N, C-alpha and C positions, 0 to 999 in steps of 0.2 A: 457611606455607612450611616451617617447621621440622618440624611434624607430618607433612607430606607426605613430606619427606625421610626421616624416621624410619621411616615406614610402608614406603616403597619399599626402604629399606636392610634392614629386617627381612625383607621378602619375598625380597630378593636373597640374604641370608645363609641363609634357610631353604631356598631352591632349591639353593644350593651344598651345604648339609649333606645334603640328600636325594640329590643327585647323587653326592657322595662315598660315602655309605652304600651307594647302589645299586651303584656301581662296585666298592666294596670287597667287597660281598656276592657279586657275580658273579665277582670275581677269586678269592675263596675257594672258590666252587663249582667253578670251573675247576680249581683246584689239587687239590681233593678228587677230582674225577672223573678228572683226568689221572693222578695217582699216589697211589692209596689206600694203597699199601704204605709210601710215605715218610711219610705222615701217621700211619699206625698204629704205625710203629716209633718208639721214644723216642730 
C-alpha cells in the first residue's frame, strides 16, 4: 500500500511539474511574441 501511494504521488507530482513548465513556457512565448520591444529593452 505504501509503495503504491508513493508511486501514484510521484506520478502526480511529475504531472504537475510538467504542466507548470508547459504553462510557463507557453506564457513566456506569448509575452515574447506579444511585445518583443519590452523584452529587448533593459
